C-alpha positions as CSV (number, residue, x, y, z in Angstrom):
1,M,99.4,105.2,54.9
2,I,100.9,108.4,53.5
3,T,98.9,109.7,50.5
4,L,100.7,111.7,47.7
5,K,98.5,114.3,46.2
6,S,97.9,114.7,42.4
7,A,98.2,118.0,40.6
8,H,94.4,118.4,40.7
9,E,94.3,117.6,44.5
10,I,97.0,120.1,45.1
11,E,95.0,122.8,43.4
12,L,92.1,121.9,45.7
13,M,94.4,122.1,48.7
14,R,95.6,125.5,47.6
15,R,92.0,126.7,47.6
16,A,91.3,125.4,51.1
17,G,94.7,126.8,52.3
18,K,94.0,130.3,51.1
19,I,90.6,130.4,52.9
20,T,92.3,129.0,56.0
21,A,95.1,131.6,55.9
22,A,92.6,134.4,55.4
23,A,90.6,133.2,58.4
24,R,93.8,133.1,60.5
25,A,94.6,136.7,59.4
26,L,91.0,137.8,60.3
27,A,91.3,136.3,63.7
28,G,94.6,137.9,64.3
29,E,93.3,141.4,63.4
30,M,90.5,140.8,66.0
31,V,93.0,140.2,68.8
32,K,92.6,143.4,70.8
33,P,91.8,144.4,74.4
34,G,88.1,144.1,75.1
35,V,87.3,141.5,72.5
36,T,86.0,138.1,73.7
37,T,87.3,134.8,72.3
38,Q,83.8,133.9,71.3
39,E,83.5,137.0,69.1
40,I,86.6,135.8,67.2
41,D,85.1,132.3,66.8
42,K,81.8,133.8,65.4
43,A,83.6,136.0,62.9
44,V,85.8,133.1,61.7
45,F,82.7,130.9,61.3
46,K,80.9,133.5,59.3
47,F,84.0,134.2,57.1
48,I,84.6,130.5,56.3
49,K,81.0,129.8,55.5
50,A,80.9,133.0,53.2
51,Q,83.7,131.4,51.2
52,G,81.6,128.3,50.6
53,A,83.7,126.3,52.9
54,E,83.1,124.5,56.2
55,P,85.1,125.1,59.5
56,S,87.2,121.9,59.8
57,F,87.3,122.0,63.6
58,L,83.5,122.5,64.4
59,N,82.3,119.2,65.9
60,Y,85.6,117.5,65.0
61,G,85.9,114.8,67.7
62,G,83.2,116.8,69.6
63,Y,85.1,120.1,69.5
64,P,82.4,122.8,70.0
65,A,83.8,125.7,68.0
66,S,85.2,126.7,64.6
67,V,88.5,128.0,66.0
68,C,90.9,127.2,68.9
69,V,91.8,130.4,70.9
70,S,94.5,129.7,73.5
71,V,95.6,132.6,75.8
72,N,98.9,133.0,77.6
73,D,99.7,129.7,79.4
74,E,97.2,127.8,77.2
75,V,99.2,125.9,74.6
76,I,96.4,124.6,72.2
77,H,92.7,123.8,71.9
78,G,91.4,126.7,74.0
79,I,87.6,126.8,73.6
80,P,86.2,130.2,72.7
81,G,83.8,131.7,75.3
82,K,83.1,134.8,77.3
83,R,86.8,135.4,78.2
84,V,87.7,139.0,77.5
85,L,91.2,139.6,76.0
86,R,93.4,142.0,78.0
87,E,96.3,144.2,77.2
88,G,99.5,142.2,77.3
89,D,97.9,138.8,76.6
90,I,99.3,136.6,73.8
91,V,96.7,134.7,71.9
92,S,97.2,131.6,69.8
93,V,94.7,131.1,67.1
94,D,94.4,127.7,65.3
95,V,91.9,127.3,62.4
96,G,91.0,124.9,59.6
97,A,88.7,125.1,56.5
98,Y,87.3,122.3,54.4
99,I,86.3,122.8,50.8
100,G,86.3,120.7,47.6
101,G,87.0,117.6,49.7
102,F,90.2,118.9,51.3
103,H,91.4,120.7,54.5
104,G,93.7,123.5,55.2
105,D,95.1,124.0,58.7
106,C,97.2,126.8,60.2
107,A,97.9,128.7,63.4
108,A,99.8,131.7,64.8
109,T,100.2,133.5,68.1
110,F,99.2,137.2,68.2
111,P,100.0,140.0,70.7
112,C,97.0,141.7,72.4
113,G,98.0,145.4,72.5
114,K,101.4,146.0,74.0
115,I,103.1,142.9,75.3
116,S,106.3,142.2,77.2
117,A,109.6,141.8,75.4
118,E,109.8,138.2,76.7
119,A,106.4,137.4,75.3
120,E,107.4,139.0,71.9
121,R,110.6,136.9,71.8
122,L,108.6,133.7,72.5
123,I,106.3,134.4,69.6
124,D,109.2,135.3,67.3
125,V,111.2,132.2,68.2
126,T,108.2,129.9,67.8
127,R,107.5,131.3,64.3
128,Q,111.1,131.1,63.3
129,S,111.4,127.5,64.5
130,F,108.8,126.6,61.9
131,F,110.9,128.2,59.2
132,E,114.0,126.5,60.5
133,G,112.2,123.2,60.3
134,I,110.9,123.6,56.8
135,K,114.4,124.3,55.4
136,L,114.6,120.5,55.6
137,A,111.2,119.9,54.1
138,R,112.7,118.8,50.8
139,E,112.3,115.7,48.6
140,G,114.6,113.0,49.8
141,Q,115.1,114.3,53.4
142,R,113.8,112.3,56.3
143,L,110.7,113.5,58.2
144,S,112.6,113.8,61.5
145,D,115.1,116.2,59.9
146,I,112.3,118.8,60.2
147,S,111.6,117.7,63.8
148,A,115.2,118.0,64.8
149,A,115.7,121.4,63.3
150,V,112.6,122.8,65.1
151,Q,113.8,121.3,68.5
152,Q,117.3,122.6,68.0
153,Y,116.3,126.1,67.3
154,V,113.7,126.2,70.2
155,E,116.1,124.8,72.8
156,D,119.0,127.0,71.6
157,N,116.8,129.9,72.4
158,G,116.1,128.6,76.0
159,Y,112.6,127.3,75.4
160,S,110.9,123.9,75.5
161,V,109.1,121.9,72.8
162,V,105.8,120.3,73.7
163,R,106.0,116.5,73.3
164,E,102.4,115.3,73.7
165,Y,101.1,117.0,70.5
166,V,102.5,117.0,67.1
167,G,102.0,118.0,63.5
168,H,100.4,115.7,60.9
169,G,99.7,114.8,57.4
170,I,96.6,116.6,56.0
171,G,94.4,116.2,52.9
172,R,91.0,114.7,52.6
173,K,91.2,114.2,56.4
174,M,92.3,116.8,58.9
175,H,94.8,114.3,60.4
176,E,96.5,111.9,58.1
177,A,99.8,110.0,58.3
178,P,102.5,110.8,59.1
179,E,102.8,112.4,62.5
180,V,105.2,115.3,62.4
181,P,106.9,115.7,65.9
182,N,108.7,118.9,66.8
183,F,111.5,117.0,68.5
184,G,113.8,114.0,67.9
185,A,117.1,113.0,66.2
186,P,117.5,113.6,62.5
187,G,117.6,110.9,59.9
188,H,114.5,109.0,60.9
189,G,111.0,108.4,59.6
190,P,109.7,108.2,56.1
191,R,111.5,110.0,53.2
192,L,109.9,113.1,52.0
193,L,108.3,112.8,48.6
194,R,106.9,115.3,46.3
195,G,103.1,115.5,46.6
196,M,103.2,115.0,50.4
197,T,101.1,117.5,52.3
198,I,101.9,118.0,56.0
199,A,101.0,120.5,58.8
200,V,104.2,121.5,60.6
201,E,103.3,123.2,63.9
202,P,105.8,124.0,66.6
203,M,104.2,124.3,70.1
204,V,106.7,126.1,72.4
205,N,106.7,126.8,76.1
206,A,108.7,129.6,77.8
207,G,109.2,127.3,80.8
208,G,109.2,123.5,81.0
209,A,107.8,121.1,78.3
210,A,105.2,119.6,80.6
211,V,101.5,120.2,79.9
212,R,98.2,119.3,81.4
213,V,94.6,119.0,80.0
214,M,92.0,121.0,81.7
215,P,88.7,119.6,83.0
216,D,86.9,120.7,79.8
217,G,88.8,117.9,78.1
218,W,90.3,120.1,75.4
219,T,92.3,123.1,76.7
220,V,96.0,122.2,77.1
221,K,98.0,124.4,79.5
222,T,101.6,124.6,80.5
223,Q,102.2,122.6,83.7
224,D,104.3,125.4,85.2
225,G,102.0,128.3,84.2
226,S,104.6,129.7,81.7
227,L,103.6,131.4,78.5
228,A,103.1,129.2,75.3
229,A,103.1,130.0,71.6
230,H,102.0,128.1,68.5
231,Y,102.8,128.5,64.8
232,E,101.6,126.3,61.9
233,N,101.2,126.1,58.2
234,T,100.1,123.4,55.8
235,I,103.0,122.7,53.4
236,L,103.5,120.8,50.1
237,I,106.7,118.9,49.4
238,T,107.8,119.8,45.9
239,D,110.9,119.1,43.7
240,G,112.4,122.2,45.3
241,E,111.4,124.6,48.1
242,P,108.3,123.5,50.1
243,E,105.2,125.4,49.2
244,L,103.2,127.0,52.0
245,L,99.6,126.2,51.2
246,T,98.4,128.5,54.0
247,A,100.7,131.4,53.4
248,L,98.3,133.4,51.1
249,E,95.2,135.3,51.8
250,I,92.3,135.5,49.4
């Protein structure tokens, strides 16, 4: 069931969203050659706790860290560890924070030092596909209108949309109804209503759409070894433009 948030609940979600967005920014600033993915995770954990919040991802379904750090051909759910970031890597960071009974969730892909023009373009197209999608995130539109706009933009730019993983409703739980795919025909799914809060998150591959899960049970890689990028914000459906709840830093 899709839950519409009250004005008070939206205020609480704004608070969670600001902390989450600031944690994403912190992680992004740390993406430099020589830094380990575990160092990013530890810094994000400390930051979220210092804000009086809890890392949404830690122990979620057994996930062992506070942030997902996915490098190069890793699409999502990369587990932080001893891996050292290198010049030219692209690094997707996905983070959530929980405070006051509500979650925020956001992600972005960051360059590590100087990256190739092709990698830069993949990051840019992935980010822009989110903004193309949320042009349709208006009261009265259908959910799949967002999905179709994301897919159209990604494929028009020669890339592929991951099918196995999708965006989602968010609020008191990290994952709520409805699912928000990044593909499909427009005009389907529930109507968007003010008070809905959803996480829209394009996952885009430079090569084919196929992915595989690694033996750790979490890390998802592109099947063909091509680069992947990820971009996500938690958004609120209003009576006008959608509000990005994870757009602001503290």
